[in-house]
N, C-alpha and C positions, 0 to 999 in steps of 0.2 A: 495473416487475420488479423483482426483490430484488436487492437486490446482499450477500447473505450470503453468506461462502466458508466450503464444511463437507471436513473432512477424509473420507478414505477413509472412516471408519468411518461416521462420519456418515450418507454417501451409502447406504452399507448400509443403513444402519437406513432411511431412505427407503425404499430397495427395499421388503425388507421390511414396511413401514406400508402401501404402498400395496397391497403382494399381500395383507394382509390384510384390505385394505378392499374387494378382488375384484378387483384389474386382474391382471392374469394377468402372469406374462415377456412371453410371447411377445410380446400384444398391447404391452408398451412396449418388445421389441426393433421389436418393426415401427414404431414411431413415431422411435424415434432413427436404424435404416436410413433410416428418410426424409427426416430432419428432416437429414440428413447430405447425402442426393443434393438434395433444394432447395436447400444450402446451397452444395455444390457446381457446381448451374448457375444459381445465383444471384451468383458468382463471377469463372464460367468457361465460354466457350465448346464449345461439341458438339467435342467430341475422343476419343482415344483413353486408355481408363484400364485400370489395371491395379490390382489390390482384392489385398494382400495379406492372408489372416485367419489368426486365429489359432484353436487348437481352444476356445476359452471362449466366457462372451457379446459378449464385443468383438469375436470373431471372428462370432458371430451377425447384428450390427450390419453386418459386411461384407455379408456375403450379400442381405441384405436393402436395403444401400444400393446391390448392382448391380442385384439385381433392378428396382427403380425407376430404374436410371441406363438400363440396357437397353432398358426401355418406351417410352422419351425417343427412344430414338436413337442412345445412346451406344454406343461400339463396348469391351467390356468385358472384361475375361480375368481371372478370381478366379487366383488362386494361394495354393493349402491350405499352411502347416506342420505342419499334425496335422491329422485328421480328428478332426470335432466331438465335445468330449466330456461336453455337457449337453444335456439335451434342448429346451433353446429354440433352440439352435446346431444342434440336427442338424436339427429343424424349418426353420428359415430357409435350414439348406444343400438341403434338398431343395425346395423353392419356387424355387431354384434352375436354372435350366435352361441356360443360356450355357458357354462356354467355363472348365474346369478343369483347371490343372495344379498339382503338387507347386512349391512355390515355390525359388525358383534361388537361389544365394547373391552372385549378379548381376543387377541390373537388367533385367528382359526392356524393351524398345524401348515405349516406349511417350510422351505427350502428359500424363500424370497418373496419379502415385500415390497409392492410400489404402491409408494405415499400419493398417488392423482385426487388427494380431498380439495385443496384450496393452491388458489399461487400466490405469485408474489405483492399480488393486489388489497389481500387480507388485510382488512382494516378493523374488524376486533376481534377478543379472545375464541378462543374455541370453546364449544360447547356440549356441552349432552352426551351419547355416547363418543362421540369426535375424542371431548377432551380427555373421556375417561380410558379410550383407546390410545391419544400420545400419550398418557401416563404409564398404562400399563408397557406399553415398548421399552419404560423405561431399563426395563431386565432381559428385551428380549436377547438372545444370540445370535438369530439369524437377521444375514446384511438386510438392511430397507434400502430403497434406490427412489428419490424423490421428483418429482420433474415439477418443474422450475426452484422451489424453492420449497424444504421441510413444510408440512403446514403447519401454520400457527405463528410464523417468522412475519416482519415485516420487511416486505422487501426493500424499503430505504435505511430503516437502520438494523436488522441483523436481531434484535429484541427478540424475544419472545411475549407473543403480547397478552399481558393476563397472567406471566410469568407457564405459558404451557404451551407445547411445540413438541415438534414428533423432531428424533435427531437420524439421520442417512449418513449412511457410508459412504453412497455414491448421489450424487444432486447432476441431471441434468435439464439443464436451460439455453435456452434460446437465442440467436444472434449477438446477443453480449451480454456481460456479465450485467449482475447488481450490485449496490452498497450492502444486503445483503451477503454478497457471495465475498465481500474482500473485507469485511470489517470483522473484527476478530469474535465476537458471540456468535456471530452469524456463521461464519466460519468454519467454526465448532461444530454448530449443526448440520453444515451441509457436507462432511467429510469432503471425499473430492469433487470436485466441479469442472464439470464436461462442458465447453457451448458449438453448441450446435449451429448450422446456419440451416434456417431454413425458406431464403430467398427473402430476407426484406427489406434487404438492401441497403443501403445509406443514404437515404434523401437529406437534402440538405437542413430542413425546417425536423430534425432529429439528432441534427451533431450537439456534441456535447464537449465540455470543458473538462473534464471528469476523467482519470485514465488508472489505468495499472502502469507501476514504475516498473516499466521493463524498458531492456537498451534500445527497442522501437521507440521509445519518448524523447531519446534524446542523444543516440549515437555520432546523427550525422553532424553535433555539436562537439563531438569530442574531442578535445586539442591536443590531437596528436602531433609533434614534433615536423615541422617541414625539411626536407632534406640540409640546406641550410640553418637548421636549428643553431640556436648557442644556448648558455644559461640563463643571459638577461633576457634575451624573445621569450624563454621558457615562461617569464613569471618570478616574482620575489613575491613571498611570503616572509610574514614575522608573528612572532606569536609570543603573548607576552606572557613572563612566568612570577609567579607568586616569589616568594621571602623565602630562604635561606629550606625553611621546611616544608616548604610546597613546591616543587618542581617540579616532577615526575610528569607532573599531567602537562606543561606545555611542553615538554619534550617528546611524549606521545603526539600530541598533536601535531609541533615540528617534522617529526620522524612518519606522521602519516602526510603530512603536504609534498614532502622530501618523495617518497614513495611513490605518491600519487602521478607524480611528473614536473611539480614547481622548480624552475630550476637554480634556485638561488633560495633557502630559506633559512630565515636566524632566530634565533632564538633573543628577545629582547627583556635585560634581567636585569633586578637590583641592583644594586653591589655588594651586598651582602649576599645575596645569593651569586653570587658568577664561579668562585670556588666550587661548586657544588654542581654545578650545571656543567662548568669545564669539564669538567672529572669524566663524565657522561657525553660530549658531544663529539663526532669526527668529522661527516662530513655538513652537516648543519653548524650554522656559523654563531656565533654568539658576541650581541652587542650590550652596552651597559645604558643602563638610563635612571636619573636620577630626581627626574621628575617630569612633570606635563611636557614643557619647553620641550625635553627629547625626546619624550615620548613624540610629539607632534611633528621634531624632526625627521624623524624612526619613519614615520607615517607617509610621511609625505615622499618619502623612497621606496615604497612598497607600495605593488598591486595590492595587495589584501593582509589585512590584520587579524590571528583571531584573540580574540580578549573574551578572558573567563575561566579556564581551567585550572583550579588552584589559585586564581588572582586577586584570592581574599575580599570578603564581605564588608563594605562599605565606603567612605569619603572617599578614598583615596583609590578604589577600583570605578568610584562615577568619574572623579574627575579625567582620572586617564583615559576613560571611554571615551568624556567630550574633549582632552584634546588631541583625542587619533580621531574625530568626527569632524575634525575642523581639514580633515587633510583629505585628501581624492580618493585615498585606500579604503576599497570596500571592506565591510568588520563582517567578521560570526563572530557575534555575541550567544556568550555558554555560558552553562552553570553560574560562578559567583561573579559575574557580571551581568544576568539575569536578577537575581535575589538582591546583588543592591541595593535595585531601582523597586524593590515589591513596597514603599509607602507612597514611590511617586513613581509608575510606571510611564507618566503622562510624560514626562520628564525626559524619561529615554525615549521615545517615538518622535520627540521633536525634535532627538539628536540623529536622527538617522536619515536613511535615502532608499531612494528603491535598489538599492546593488544590495543592501545589507542584509541579512540571513538569522534569525532566532532560531535557535537550536535546544529548547525547552522538551525533558521529563514531563510527564502529567502535573506534578507538585511544582516545576517552574512554574510552569503554563497559568497553572492557577494565582500564584503569585504577579505576573506579570499582568493577567487576564481574569482578577478575581470575577469568580461566578460563571464563568462562562462556559465553561464544561458540562456543566451538571443544566445550566439552563437549555444546552444544547440538545438537540433529537439524537447528535452522534457525532464524533468525531470529526467528521468532513467539513461539519457547517459550524462548529469552532472553530479550529482552523483557520477558516475563509474570512471569519468572521475576525478572527486574528487578526491576519494580515490586513486585511481592509483597515485593520482602527490600527495599527501600528504603521502602513504604509509600507510594509518589506515582505519578503517572502518570510512563512514561515514554516519550521519542520516540527513536528510535533511528534516526539517518541513514542517508541511502544510495538509492538509484534506485528501492528496491521501501521506503522508510522506513515502519516501524511504530511503532503508537503504542499504551501498555500503560497501562490501567489496573489500580490494588492489585483489585481485585473478577475482573477474569478478562478484561476486556473490551477486545478488541484489534481493529485495524484495518491495514488495510496498503494507501499508496499506490498507484495505477495507474498515476500522471501524470507520476512524475518524468522530471524535464528533464534530459539532458545539460550545459546553458549553463549550471545551477548551481554546475556543478562552478569556483568563482572565487573569488577571495578576500574574505571579509566575508558570503556568501549567509546565512550561519548566523545569524548577530548581526543580523541583519532579517528573519529569523526568529523569532530569540527577541521581538524588539520587534514582529511578529504575535500572537506567542502570548501576550506581554504584554498587547498593546492590546486585545483579546478578552477577560482575564478582567478585566482593569480595569476593563469592563465589563457585569460579571455574567454571563459564557459558563460555564459549567462548566469544569474544567483539562483532564478528556480532550477532549470537542468542542472545546473554542477549542485544543487540541494537531493535533487533526485537520482542523480548518477553516484554520485557521493555515499547516498541511504544505500543504494543497491551494491555497490561493489561491498560495502561495508557489510554486510546483511552474507553475498557469496564468501567474501574471505573467513568468514565464521564460518558456514558450511560445510569447507576445504577443511576445517579443522575439526572441526566437531567437540568431542568432549578434552576436556580440559584446557580447553582454552582462555589465553590470559591477553590481556591488551596486550600485553608487551610483543606477543604473538602476530595483533594483525598487521601491522604496516609491513612485514617481510610479505605475507600472503599475499596482499593485493601488488606481485607483479603479475603471479599466476594468475587473478582474476582479468589483471589487465590484457597478459597474452592471451585470452582466449576469448576478449573483445578484440585486440588487434587481427587475429587469425580471422575472424569473423568479416572483419570488413575487408581484409583482404581478399576471401572467397565473394565475399561480395563484390565486390569488383572484378574478380576474373569471368564474373558474372553479367558483371554489365549493370551491377544493381548499384553500387556507391565509386566516386571518386578513389585513386587513391592516395595517399596526403602522400 
């Protein structure tokens, strides 16, 4: 199954391409409505259903779903907000022979509701009785199933147009997810999302560079060790420590890098912090540095360097980053190293290259890309523009983490975990990404893989998670990925490592 995400315009192009190949809109509507009916029957016992049908093709899907549910013995009532306005919708409505009434602004008593009013292409706020019904449903306790997206949501942003939209327990969409299904506002309104194949295919004209962040996106590039691996061949990661009272974040990042597979990991420590770091490190090595020259030398001997976790905000961190940027090491720039450039982000961008990764949370993002989030329609656009401006990979953290590359590729994480809302978790993420880059993984893939593994670690632990738990949890997630790879190799789908 494809894990591409397609905009409303891209989906419209896919529909048109299918029609040009000889698949009629009526046939596509029949397949869509049947998919909705089957999804409902798979998840709910037989019960009284009210289907709200709009005038367009989304409403047509509703009429088809009504017909198929009724054939299976479900009591179905259709309520129409307006007469069908498209040829395919009129055809679907004509084939519906059951109970039909005008839309009520208050939910008619039923055990389940299907929202077939408006799809993802809606570009104006809900009005009249439809808007009243959406508001009335805010207190509804019975489940709602949405077709395509809950009516009132923008398919490209997931935002409620005019502040009013339906909320669903289940959303059945077709062919591919849209941004509304993956961005947090939309995800909360959509509930569980089911993607049904209705035979649109994947014509070249509708390929997208936006993806769900799933293992299928990056697992072929994951740096599993070869049979003749040794520690130096598995990559050298270094992490810059803060002063004596600010060392824990660097150690978290270093342990993350070690657990993700980097062969040699070192903490680069100011002299005053050597003792406290030495007391806490075992497999992670420790090296002193007293200035930029020492850092530059250390960076020359590294494949990747993490700088920022509790490094300190100010001129010293700025100089340290410039020193590392003069080396061949890829940089993962996080936390204090980002904030240090809040008054001159262009200086940061000028020092970086395409192998580097910025990992801001929204506050840090706004410091180095001022106003970009507010000006952008949604986070995907903001992250892409940030990557273009900076010329590096940008990972915008959040429950719907977005990774964007300068060439326009982007991925959205669907496995974000609320348990990651704990101090230090981002430091471990920086270490995961740095460790993967050190092993030779391309920076965009490494950022995607690091974010996915990070969230899976949190999900594996659940309540009570603290950042110190995360590195140790990575081994279980990696074992699952490796078992999956071995299974694919046995099935002839992937090479053995």
